[in-house]
C-alpha positions as semicolon CSV with decimal commas, in nm:
position;residue;x (nm);y (nm);z (nm)
1;M;-0,409;0,283;-1,374
2;R;-0,543;-0,073;-1,393
3;E;-0,899;-0,125;-1,280
4;H;-0,958;-0,397;-1,024
5;D;-1,198;-0,657;-1,159
6;S;-1,211;-0,915;-0,879
7;G;-1,576;-0,840;-0,812
8;A;-1,513;-0,608;-0,520
9;T;-1,738;-0,305;-0,519
10;A;-1,651;0,049;-0,431
11;Q;-1,774;0,157;-0,094
12;D;-1,791;0,475;0,111
13;D;-1,502;0,384;0,344
14;G;-1,314;0,703;0,261
15;A;-1,570;0,943;0,403
16;E;-1,405;1,259;0,539
17;V;-1,065;1,137;0,418
18;H;-0,882;1,402;0,215
19;V;-0,598;1,283;-0,010
20;L;-0,340;1,510;-0,171
21;L;-0,234;1,355;-0,502
22;V;0,080;1,502;-0,658
23;E;0,118;1,370;-1,014
24;D;0,239;1,554;-1,324
25;D;0,061;1,331;-1,576
26;E;-0,287;1,481;-1,607
27;T;-0,441;1,159;-1,738
28;I;-0,307;0,956;-1,447
29;R;-0,400;1,228;-1,200
30;R;-0,760;1,232;-1,322
31;S;-0,793;0,853;-1,338
32;V;-0,652;0,802;-0,988
33;A;-0,875;1,078;-0,848
34;L;-1,177;0,923;-1,019
35;A;-1,095;0,576;-0,892
36;L;-1,042;0,692;-0,534
37;G;-1,354;0,904;-0,553
38;R;-1,556;0,587;-0,615
39;Y;-1,442;0,468;-0,274
40;G;-1,550;0,790;-0,107
41;Y;-1,212;0,960;-0,087
42;R;-1,187;1,334;-0,147
43;V;-0,889;1,398;-0,373
44;S;-0,708;1,725;-0,443
45;G;-0,450;1,716;-0,721
46;A;-0,127;1,902;-0,787
47;P;0,071;1,888;-1,115
48;D;0,421;1,940;-0,973
49;G;0,619;1,920;-0,653
50;L;0,625;2,290;-0,565
51;T;0,249;2,325;-0,612
52;G;0,202;2,013;-0,403
53;L;0,419;2,157;-0,126
54;E;0,222;2,482;-0,128
55;M;-0,111;2,296;-0,115
56;F;0,018;2,077;0,167
57;R;0,119;2,380;0,373
58;E;-0,213;2,557;0,316
59;G;-0,450;2,263;0,362
60;R;-0,523;1,966;0,585
61;Y;-0,476;1,621;0,434
62;D;-0,516;1,276;0,582
63;L;-0,282;1,108;0,334
64;L;-0,038;1,212;0,063
65;L;0,004;1,020;-0,262
66;L;0,322;1,132;-0,436
67;D;0,466;1,048;-0,775
68;V;0,846;1,021;-0,771
69;M;0,925;1,190;-1,102
70;L;0,783;1,541;-1,069
71;P;0,886;1,875;-1,225
72;H;1,035;2,157;-1,014
73;L;1,056;1,943;-0,698
74;D;1,063;1,566;-0,728
75;G;0,867;1,331;-0,503
76;I;1,171;1,241;-0,294
77;G;1,245;1,606;-0,216
78;L;0,878;1,677;-0,156
79;C;0,853;1,388;0,090
80;R;1,154;1,519;0,281
81;R;1,000;1,868;0,302
82;I;0,672;1,720;0,426
83;R;0,851;1,518;0,692
84;E;1,005;1,838;0,832
85;T;0,667;1,934;0,978
86;S;0,429;1,640;0,943
87;Q;0,402;1,269;1,018
88;A;0,098;1,223;0,789
89;P;0,094;0,895;0,595
90;V;0,285;0,916;0,266
91;L;0,242;0,664;-0,016
92;M;0,477;0,704;-0,310
93;M;0,410;0,595;-0,667
94;S;0,681;0,528;-0,920
95;A;0,708;0,398;-1,272
96;L;1,060;0,298;-1,171
97;G;1,051;-0,018;-0,964
98;D;1,426;-0,059;-0,920
99;A;1,572;-0,087;-0,572
100;L;1,749;0,250;-0,578
101;N;1,429;0,447;-0,636
102;V;1,231;0,243;-0,384
103;V;1,498;0,279;-0,117
104;A;1,531;0,652;-0,186
105;G;1,157;0,699;-0,133
106;L;1,153;0,503;0,191
107;E;1,463;0,680;0,322
108;A;1,296;1,014;0,250
109;G;1,024;0,918;0,497
110;A;0,757;0,749;0,285
111;D;0,552;0,483;0,464
112;D;0,501;0,266;0,158
113;Y;0,534;0,264;-0,222
114;V;0,361;0,118;-0,524
115;V;0,490;0,073;-0,877
116;K;0,286;0,215;-1,164
117;P;0,069;0,104;-1,330
118;V;-0,106;-0,002;-1,010
119;D;-0,427;-0,198;-0,975
120;T;-0,706;0,008;-0,817
121;G;-0,778;-0,259;-0,558
122;V;-0,413;-0,275;-0,453
123;L;-0,387;0,104;-0,426
124;V;-0,702;0,129;-0,214
125;A;-0,582;-0,157;0,007
126;R;-0,251;0,019;0,068
127;I;-0,432;0,346;0,146
128;R;-0,666;0,172;0,391
129;T;-0,369;0,013;0,566
130;L;-0,188;0,346;0,606
131;L;-0,504;0,517;0,732
132;R;-0,563;0,238;0,986
133;R;-0,209;0,279;1,112
134;A;-0,251;0,657;1,135
135;A;-0,577;0,621;1,328
136;F;-0,417;0,366;1,560
137;S;-0,124;0,599;1,621
138;A;-0,327;0,912;1,695
139;P;-0,325;1,000;2,068
140;D;-0,677;1,010;2,211
141;G;-0,593;1,275;2,468
142;S;-0,763;1,075;2,744
143;G;-0,593;1,200;3,057
144;S;-0,230;1,217;3,158
145;G;-0,232;1,010;3,477
146;E;0,088;0,928;3,658
147;P;0,338;0,801;3,400
148;A;0,567;0,632;3,650
149;A;0,279;0,423;3,791
150;D;0,107;0,351;3,461
151;P;0,157;-0,011;3,352
152;G;0,122;0,109;2,994
153;V;0,444;0,309;3,023
154;L;0,750;0,099;2,939
155;S;1,107;0,210;3,005
156;F;1,419;0,083;2,831
157;R;1,719;0,279;2,960
158;D;1,685;0,626;2,799
159;L;1,373;0,526;2,602
160;T;1,019;0,555;2,739
161;V;0,717;0,427;2,546
162;D;0,362;0,507;2,656
163;T;0,164;0,229;2,486
164;R;-0,169;0,387;2,580
165;G;-0,106;0,755;2,519
166;L;0,118;0,656;2,225
167;E;0,398;0,889;2,326
168;V;0,768;0,816;2,288
169;R;1,047;0,995;2,473
170;V;1,425;0,968;2,465
171;D;1,601;1,118;2,767
172;G;1,270;1,280;2,856
173;R;1,236;1,456;2,521
174;P;0,936;1,370;2,299
175;V;1,017;1,197;1,972
176;A;0,796;1,239;1,665
177;L;0,737;0,909;1,487
178;T;0,536;0,837;1,175
179;P;0,241;0,598;1,221
180;T;0,446;0,319;1,066
181;E;0,747;0,384;1,289
182;L;0,524;0,389;1,597
183;R;0,354;0,062;1,503
184;L;0,696;-0,091;1,446
185;L;0,825;0,027;1,783
186;L;0,514;-0,104;1,961
187;E;0,568;-0,440;1,797
188;F;0,927;-0,443;1,925
189;V;0,851;-0,338;2,284
190;A;0,577;-0,600;2,305
191;S;0,846;-0,869;2,261
192;P;1,172;-0,739;2,409
193;G;1,464;-0,974;2,375
194;I;1,287;-1,188;2,115
195;A;1,417;-1,211;1,759
196;L;1,137;-1,115;1,518
197;P;1,153;-1,227;1,153
198;R;1,120;-0,961;0,886
199;Q;0,818;-1,144;0,745
200;T;0,645;-1,127;1,083
201;L;0,708;-0,754;1,111
202;L;0,584;-0,706;0,755
203;R;0,262;-0,889;0,837
204;E;0,196;-0,731;1,176
205;V;0,300;-0,373;1,103
206;W;0,221;-0,334;0,734
207;D;-0,078;-0,573;0,733
208;Y;0,036;-0,762;0,428
209;G;0,275;-1,037;0,340
210;W;0,129;-1,151;0,012
211;D;0,319;-0,900;-0,200
212;G;0,522;-0,713;0,057
213;D;0,885;-0,625;0,011
214;I;1,104;-0,679;0,316
215;R;1,304;-0,372;0,217
216;V;1,029;-0,159;0,371
217;V;1,106;-0,327;0,704
218;D;1,480;-0,261;0,679
219;L;1,431;0,104;0,585
220;A;1,172;0,163;0,858
221;V;1,405;0,008;1,117
222;Q;1,685;0,232;0,990
223;R;1,469;0,543;1,034
224;L;1,350;0,428;1,377
225;R;1,707;0,372;1,493
226;K;1,798;0,728;1,401
227;K;1,517;0,860;1,619
228;I;1,538;0,639;1,929
229;G;1,903;0,531;1,920
230;A;2,063;0,255;1,717
231;D;2,157;0,046;2,022
232;H;1,792;-0,033;2,103
233;I;1,744;-0,254;1,796
234;E;1,997;-0,514;1,695
235;T;2,009;-0,703;1,368
236;V;1,980;-1,082;1,370
237;R;2,163;-1,166;1,050
238;G;1,964;-1,357;0,794
239;F;1,654;-1,346;1,014
240;G;1,528;-1,013;1,140
241;Y;1,563;-0,786;1,441
242;R;1,568;-0,800;1,821
243;F;1,470;-0,521;2,060
244;R;1,715;-0,491;2,346
245;R;1,581;-0,470;2,698
């Protein structure tokens, strides 16, 4: 893991944040845990996918940091198992930066990925972004009100989006979205009928454009379509996407 030397100092912005790090290389696992610990994050480590899955099921974690190449159960399979019961932020790490591995991780349900070796500052920035999205997406439980009369409740045919309570329903049935998917949907419903460039979505939803890969947008849209219905989001070729009214 490369140490960030831009002059930024570690700070206690990770207080009460518990990270599950699943990495089979003990040296990397220790160095990442040490680096994140300097920023106040509490890190629990697992050496393989099955151990990581067991720890995930028995504990409470605010974010999961998964290596792709793991013994017993690889990171892709582990991410899929996690997504069966949880929408917690998942950041995948891989020494393989080719498109196939990146796409596989995103399709499995990961919110983002980084290629090893990763700079400490970049890793912490990605973690902060995912945690901000998760906090933004967490319902505050502040009253139910009357959904039909609430201006924060938007309806698009079979799809209903409560922009205040952060609840999504299709045909009246609740739909579980990851923090990233929810942020993406909120961005779409805020501008129905308007074509949004991939770069804009990358900046507004993922909070970065400086080194972002537009493939994360395409894969997130693909996952969102599967959950809310493909006909709600249309592709504007060579440009981006448009949310249909």
